[in-house]
N, C-alpha and C positions, 0 to 999 in steps of 0.2 A: 387748371384754367377755370375761372368762374364764368358765369353765363350772361344773362341779360335778355337780349343782346345789349351791350353797353355797360355791363357791370365789371368792376375792377377785381383782379385776382388778389389785391391786398385784403379783400374780405377773407379769402382762404388763408392768407399768410397770418393775419392778426386775429381773426375771430375763430379760426378753425384748427389749422394743422401746422403752423409755423413753429420755429424753435422758441419763439418768444411771444409773450402776451403783454399788452399795455396795461400798466397798473398806476394807481395814484401813489406818489411818494410823499407829497405834502401839498398844502394849498398852493396852487400855482406851479406845481411841478409834477409832470408825468414822466414815466420811464418804462423800460421793458424788463421783464423777468422771465427766466427760463420756464418753458411749459413742460410739464411732466410727460405728456403724451404727444409731443411734437413728432412729426413724421421724419424729421432729420435723424431720429434714433436709428432708422433703418436704411436711409438713403440720402444721397445728395439730391437736392431738389431745386428747381427753377420755377418761379412764378412769373407768368407773362400777362401784362396788361395789354389786351388787344380786343377788337381792332384799334387802329390808330385813333387817338383822341380819348381813349378810355384811361381813367386813373392818372398815372404819371406820364403816360404817352401823350404826344402832342404833334401837331403839324406845324402851325405857326403860333408862336407864343403871343398872346393877345391880351391886352388889358381889359378888365371887365369888373362888374360888381355882382356879387352873389346875394340874392334875397333869400334868407333862410326860411321865411314863411312859405314861399312858393317853390323854392329850389331852382328858380330861373336865374340864368346868367345873362346880364345885359352887357352888350358890347357895342360901342364904347361904354365906359362906366356912366351910371346915371347919378344924379344928385340924390341925397337921402330924402325919402318921402317925409313930409312934415308929420305924418301920423305914425312913424315907426322910430323906435329907439335906435341909436347908432350901431349897437352891437348886433342888430338883426340884418344889416346890409353890409357885406364885407367886400372891400376892394381887393383885387388880386390879379394874378396872371393865369390865363387858362388857354386851352387850345382854341382854334378859331370857331369851333362849333358849326362848321360848314359841312352840310351833309354830303357835299360833292368831294370832300377831302378824306373820305374813309371808305372802308369796304361796305357794300350794301347787300352782299349775300355770303352765306357760310363758305361757299366754294372759293370766292375771292379772298376771304379771310384766311383760308387754308393755305393758299399760295403765299400770302404775305408771311405767315408764320414759318413756312418751310424756308423761305429766303432768310428770315431772321435767324433761324437756327444755323443755317449754313454760315452766316456772317459771325454769329456769336462764337460758335465752336472753332471757326477759322481764326478769329481774332484772339481767342483765349483757349489755346490748345490744352492748357493745364486742366481745364474743366471737361475735356473730351474724354468720356469714359472708355473710348475705344483705344486710347493710348496707354500702354502699360509702362511701368517703371523700366528704365534702361532700354526702351524700345521707342524710337521716334516715328515708326511707321504706323499710321492710323488704320485701324481695322474698322469694321462696321460699328456704328454707334448704337449700343443697346439702350433703348429708352422705354420707360413705362409712362404712358400718358393718362392722366386722371383729369376728368372734366366734370363740371357740376351744373345742374339746372339746364339752361340753354346749351350747356356743354353736351347734353344728349344729342344735339345736332352737330356741334363743333367737333367733338371727339371722333365719331366715326368718319366724318369727312376729312379731317386733318390726317388721321391715321391711314385712311385709304389712299390719300394723295401721296403720302410718304412711300407707301408700298409701290405705287405706280412710278414714282420718281426713281426708285431703286431699279425697277425693271428697265426704265429708259437709260439709266447709267450702264446697265449690263449689255444692252443691245447697241450702245454707242450713239443713241439719239441725243443724249446730253453728255458733256465731258465727265469722265470718271476721275480725271486728274484735278479738276477744278471744283468738284462737289464731293460731299461726304455721304456715304450711305447711312441713313437713319433707320436702323432696324428696330422695329417695334416688338417688344417682348409681351407687353400686356396693355390693354385698354380698360380703364376703370371708369364707369359712368355712375356718378353719385347723384341720386335724386333727379335723374334725367328726364326732361320733357323731350322725348325722342320722336314720337309720331302720333299726332292726334287721330289719325285714321284708326289706330289701334287703341290709344289711350283715352280718346275723347269720350267714349261711352261710360268710362269709369268715374268721371267727375261727379255726376249726380248720384251714382251708386255710393261712392265713398262719403259724400256729404250727408247721406241719410243713414247709411248702414256701415259703420266703421267699428274697429275693435275697441274703441273707447266709449261707445254708447252715446256719442254726441250727435244730436239731430240738428245739423246746420240747415238742412232743407226738410220741409214737410214731405210726406209721401206724395202729395199732389204736385208739389213743385218739382220733386224728383222726376216724376213721370212726365211732366211738361218738358223739362230739360232733356230727358231721354228721347222724347218724341221729336224735339228740335234737331237732335243729332241724326235721327234716322229718316226723317220725313223727306218727301220730294222737295228738292231745292234747299234742303237743310245742310247742316255742317258736313256730314259724310259725303254727300253728293258733290258739294262744292269743292271739297278737298280733291276728289277724283277729277273734277273738271280742271282744277289747277294743275294737277300732275300730268294730265293728258296734254294740256297746253305747253307745259315745260318740255315734255318729251318730244312734241312736234316742232316747237319753235325756238326753245332755249335750252337745249340739252346740256350745255356747259354751265348753266346757271350764272350767266353774266348779268342778269337783271337789267338789261337795257332795252327790252321790248315792252312797250306800255300795255299791249293787249294781254300779254302773259302776266305781267305784274298785277293788272287789274283783276284777272281771274283768281290769282292767289290772294290778293287783298280781300276779295269778296269772301273767300273761304275763311280767311283769318278773322274777319270782322264778324261773320255769322257764328263761328264757333265760340269766339270770345263773348259775344253779346248774349247768345241764347243758351249755351251749354255751360260755360265756365263762370261767367259773371253773376248769375243768380245767387251764388254763395255769398257775395258781398253783403246782401241784405241781412245775413245772420249776425253781422257785427263781429265775427270771429276772424282770427288771424289765418290767412290762407297758407302761411308757412308753418303753422302749428294749430291744428284744429281744436286743441284742448284749451287754448287761450283766447280771450277776447281782445279786441283792439282798443287802444294801442298796446302792443306787446313789447316790453323793454328788453327781451332776450333775443339774441345775445347782446351784451353791452357794446355800445358804440364809442367807447373811450378812445379807440385808435384814430377816429376821425379828427379829434382835437390834436392828438399827438403828431400826426403826420402833417399838420399845418403849422406847427410851431417853428419859429424862425431857425432855431439852432438845429432842429432835426432836418429841415429842408436844406440848410447849408451843409450839414454833415453828409448827406447822400447826394448832393449836387442836383437837387430838383430844380427844374426850370419853371414848372407851373405849380400852382396850388393844387392840392389833392381834393378830388371829389370821387365818391364811390360809384357813381353812375353817370353816363353821358347821354343826354337826350338826343343829340345829333346822330349818334351811332344808332340808338334805338329807332329813331325816325327813319334812317336810311334803310334799315332792315324791314321796317313796317311797310315802307313804300313799295318794296318788291314782293311782299308777302312771303318772305323767306321761310318763316316758320312752318308753312304748309307745303313746301316744295318736295319734301320726302327724301327717299333713298337711304336714310340712316340704317334701317333694318337690313336692307340688302348689303350695305357697306360692312356691317358687323358680321354678317354671314360670310362675306368675302374674306374678312380678316381671319375668321375661324379657319377657313380653307387654307390660309397662308400660315397656319400654326400659331397665330397670335391668341393669347388668353384674353377672353372678353368677360368682364365681371360687372354685373349690375348690382348696385347697392342702394337701398331705399329705406329711409326712416318711415315709421308707421304712423307719425302724427302730421305729416305734411299733406295738405290738400292739393297744392298747385301742381305737383308732379307726383301723385300719390302712388303708393306701393302696389295697389291693385292693378293700375295701369302698367306699372313697371314689370309686374309678374307677367302680364299679357305680352309685353314686348319680348320677354325672354322666350316665351313659347313661339312667338312669331319668328324670332331668329332661328330657333331650332327647326321650325317648319321650312325655312329657306336653306337648311343645311342637312342634306340627307344622312350624313354620317352622325348627326346628332339626334336621331330619332329616339335613342335611349334616354335623352334628357327628360322626356315626358314621364317616364316611369321611375325616374329618380325621386326619392323621397326627401322630405325636409328633415335635416339633421340639426341638432343644437349647435350654435356657435359658442363654444366654451371659451370664455375670456380669461378667467382665472380660477382659482381653486373653489370659489363659491358662487360664481356668477355666470349665467347664460345670457349673452347679449343679443341673441337673435336666432334666426333660423335660416338655413341655406339649402338650396337645391343645386347640386353640382353634378355635371357629367363632363369629364374631360376638361377642356379649356373653357367651357361655358358655365357660368354660375349666376344665380340670383340670390341675393341676401336681403332679408327683411331685418332691419335693426330696431329693436324694441326701444320705445321711449325717446325717439329722435324725430325732430322736425326737419325742415328743409336743409339747414346747415348741419348735417349729421354729426361731424366731429365736435361741434360746439356743445351739443346735448350729451353725446356719449363718446367722450374722447378716447377712453381705453378700448372700447369695442371697435371704434373706427380705426384706430392705430393697428389693432390686432388683425382686423380683416385686410387692411391695406398691406401690411407686411407679409401676410400669408399669400396674398395675391402675387406680389412681386417676387416672392421666393418660390412660387409654383407649388405650394403645399396644399393639403386638404384644408378647406376653409373652416370645417367644423372643429377639428382638434389641432390643426397646425402640423400634423405629422407629415413626413415624407411619403408621397404617393406616386404611383405611375399614372400620369394624367392621360395616357393613351387608353386606359381601361377604367379609371377611377369613376365610381358612381356613388353618390350619397344615399344613405338608407334612412327611412323614416316615414311618417305619415304623408299622404298625398297633398295635404293642405296645411298651411301655417295658421292655426286657429287660436293662438294665444290671445287673450283679452286682458284689459287692464282698466282701472279707473283713471279719469283725468287728474292730473296734479292740481294743487291749489292755484287760484289766480294770483299772479304776481302784481305787486303794486307798481304802477307806471313810474318810470324814471325818464325825465325829459332831457334828452341830449339835444342841445339846440342845433347842432349840425345835422341832425336827422329828425327834424321837427315833425315832418309830415307823418312819419311812421311811429315815432316814439312818444309824442306829447298829446295829452288830452286837450279837449277844447278849452277847458278852464286854464290849463297851463299855457296854452297859446294866448289866451286873453291876458294873463298876467305878464307875459312877455311883451305883448302889444302895449300894455299900460305901464311898462317899466317897473313892474313890481317884482319882489323876490330878489334873490342873490344868485349869480351865476358863478360857480366854482368848478374849475377843471372841465368846463363845457357842459355842466349839468345845472338845471334850474332847481333852486331850493326856495322854500317859502321864506326862510330866514337864514342868515349866515350861520347861526348857531346850530342849524339842523345838520350841517356837514360834519361828518365824523372822520377824524384823522385815522389813517391806516395804522396797523400795528407797527410799533417802533422799529422792529427788526426788518421791515420791508426795505428800508434804505440800504441794508447790507446785501440784499438779494436782488435788487433792481439797479439798472444802470440807465444813464442818459448820455447824450453826446459829450464826450470828454471825460466821462466818469464811469469806469467799469465797475460792475458789482464786486464786492469783496467776498461774496459767498455765492455758491450755486444752490444753496438750500431753498426749498419751497417752504415758506413759513405760514403759520396760522395766525388768526383764524382765516380759513379759506372758504368762500361761499360755495354752496352747491350749485351745480347747473340744474336747470329745470328737468326734473325727472331723471337726472343723471346720478353719478356716484360722487360722494364727497371726496374732494382731492385729498391725498395723503401727504404727510410731511416726509420729505426725503433729504438725506444729507448730501446727496450729489445727484447729478442728472443720470437716470438709469439708462441702460442700453439693452438691446436684445428684445425678444418677443416670447410670449408665453406659448408653450407647447403642452397640450393636455394629453393624458393617456386615456381619459374617459370623461363622461359627463358627471358633474357634481350632483349631489342629492340633498334636498329635493330640487328638482329642476322645474322651471316654469315654461320650458321651451317646447319644441316640436317633437323631440324624440322621447322615448320611454323613460320613466323614472328608474334610475339605477344608482345605488350607493357604491361609488367607486372612488378611486384616488386620482389625483392629478399631480403633475410635476412641472417644474419650470425649467426650460432650456434657455439660457441666455446666449443667444447666438451672436457671434462677432462678425458674421458675414456682412459685408458692405455691398449692397446692391448698387449697380452702376449708375443709373440716373433716372430721375422721375421729373416730368414736367409739372411743376406746381409752385416753386418758391425761390427765395434768395436768403442770404444770411440775415441774422437779427441785428437790429440797430441798438448799440449801447453807447 
């Protein structure tokens, strides 16, 4: 599940971890091509657009017009402004965008997703991982839940609710015959904004003193933001006021008491304005501190693809696709949901229930930066007496293949914190092989450093106390203007050209001239498919562009399976552990992990 609140999980499916990526086949034709490091290599996966009205989900299908310059949806549709070209205002069908027709707190969203899973697995028992061949009796549903960004709040709340529902089934408070036990195996939090009470102090620190040497804030501005967090009436104190109000008057987080909502909004506004937002003046991308805005990575090709008529018809879409929903975002803002807390306590509770809790953070993201994520991991351990040894566990290299160390991990038992080198907010987009490797080791219950079988009741990583690896920022990427993501991807000059009707738009991208568009390699047409046309080959063909700071994709004759298991650290290593010249081997495991909440099948 992606975050937001209000962001679609199609971001995860098409830009990060799904079985397919969207590619150009020809001018006017997009399709999908198999992704080498899709997480479907290790698991069946389900991606969920939630809360209602996000992505392809909807309440009441409503006609409207989408202004690409502002991202605003007007309902009913408006006439085309005389100052804008026709292609910048698109008529379509959307959700109602009524803030009263969606969840407004994480807790309410959690209940909705639990009911959705009950209905989905009841209606489609063939996808129920608890049902084995030749056995019609459903057992507990073993699920791994992975959530990203605002998912740092979604994931713990959703997972904790599932555990509580299981207890209610067992004691007879809810029917055991009419519901399914959803047994959580592991919770993965990717680049999670979990708790500003813990993470808030690290925004100004990371902006001035990060492992890429980028000074997004001056020392003076850093100290000013830090003071705003700690001062009387500042961010920290207002968060505590919010949580005291929630505990006293809205313990179920129903978001229907104005006095509580106001206290939490005050905290939210103060933290955003005084602690987080000063970064904006740097002109850098909050999702990748090494890049300046606008940042074109990862590509937004999928936005055009999901709005093509044949694609929408093939998947039975009722509404046009948008990657974020302002109504849902506003609903959560109005209750101050982001500051209501409990996520750390919930993860400590999950550990006590035997659930694996894995925190995964790229080291180039500012918005939910890894320094704050590391602090969250210590806070979880502090709430879990049995996890005191986590503090003395060292950082070990995450060995991804024979030659590459992809990050550093601290792990004790079922609790782990991974720092992923060279990754921004959407970790798998930047470091696909590393993200896949870490994901698979988590759901298999392996040691995250080498991927070996370990006894998690006693396992403890060894290495330095701190992850100190540093690197230089990659080169600045040339802006690519995807018109369906204009606010984030287009320069002011590109927006002016669109306003004036200049340039050529091909496959959703603005070019100065039509001749600037370069046709893809001719063999792409054999490896990519589109509705009604399956690919004739599963080969990944070149030339394949590199990801920012990532690894060049390799050419493969078929879709690989399995996960790398190392016997030791490659040499030379740039990671946390000591340099050792040892060997490594590959184990292609054919284990099929039962289920993971994150995606659906690929469209061809």
